[in-house]
C-alpha positions in Angstrom: 102.0 135.9 79.5 101.9 133.5 76.5 102.0 134.0 72.8 99.6 132.2 70.6 101.4 129.4 68.8 99.2 129.3 65.7 100.9 132.4 64.3 104.0 131.5 62.3 105.1 135.0 61.3 107.4 136.6 63.9 106.1 140.1 62.9 102.5 139.2 63.8 101.6 137.9 67.2 98.8 137.9 69.8 100.0 137.8 73.4 97.7 136.7 76.2 98.2 138.2 79.6 96.4 136.4 82.4 95.2 138.5 85.3 95.4 141.8 83.4 92.9 144.2 82.0 92.3 147.6 80.5 94.9 149.5 82.6 97.8 147.5 81.2 96.3 147.0 77.8 95.7 150.7 77.1 99.1 151.7 78.5 101.0 149.1 76.4 99.0 149.9 73.3 99.7 153.6 73.5 103.5 153.1 74.0 103.9 150.3 71.4 102.1 152.4 68.7 104.7 155.1 69.1 107.2 152.7 67.6 107.5 153.7 63.8 108.0 150.0 62.9 104.6 149.0 64.4 101.8 148.8 61.9 99.0 147.7 64.3 98.6 147.3 68.0 95.4 146.7 69.8 93.9 144.8 72.7 90.7 143.1 73.7 89.3 141.6 76.8 87.5 138.6 75.4 84.8 138.4 78.1 84.3 140.3 81.3 84.2 137.0 83.3 87.6 136.0 81.9 90.5 137.8 83.5 92.6 137.9 80.3 94.0 140.5 78.0 94.7 139.7 74.3 97.3 142.1 72.8 97.9 141.9 69.1 101.0 143.4 67.5 101.9 143.6 63.8 105.2 145.1 62.6 107.0 146.0 59.4 110.5 144.5 60.1 111.2 143.9 63.8 109.6 140.9 65.6 106.4 141.4 67.5 108.2 140.1 70.6 110.8 142.8 70.3 108.1 145.5 70.0 106.4 144.1 73.1 109.7 144.0 75.0 110.4 147.7 74.1 106.9 148.7 75.1 107.2 146.9 78.4 110.6 148.5 79.1 109.2 152.0 78.3 106.2 151.4 80.6 108.6 150.3 83.4 110.7 153.4 82.9 107.6 155.7 82.8 106.2 154.0 85.9 109.5 154.4 87.8 109.6 158.1 86.9 106.0 158.7 88.0 106.7 156.9 91.3 109.9 158.9 91.9 108.1 162.2 91.2 105.2 161.2 93.5 107.5 160.2 96.3 109.4 163.5 96.0 106.2 165.5 96.0 105.0 163.7 99.1 108.3 164.2 100.9 108.3 167.9 100.0 104.7 168.3 101.2 105.5 166.6 104.5 108.6 168.8 105.0 106.5 171.9 104.5 103.8 170.6 107.0 106.5 170.1 109.6 107.6 173.8 109.2 104.1 175.1 109.9 
């Protein structure tokens, strides 16, 4: 991931993620927009042949980097919860299959 260097304001940044697409873009956008300090968050895939995601964040007070960091941490926590829930359900299912 890199931040575009032509933006001088810490509250407005465009981050470029290489090798990422709509899955990460939409998940991050959704979580970052829940932050009350975020004014705008959107993403684009510049061209289908380029494997890049451009994520733009604009905030009121906090830095865009901090908003991104919080969004990534929330996404990690959510992903961990989903994985744990899934593994528990699979384990429960297999246990019930052994009883039959």
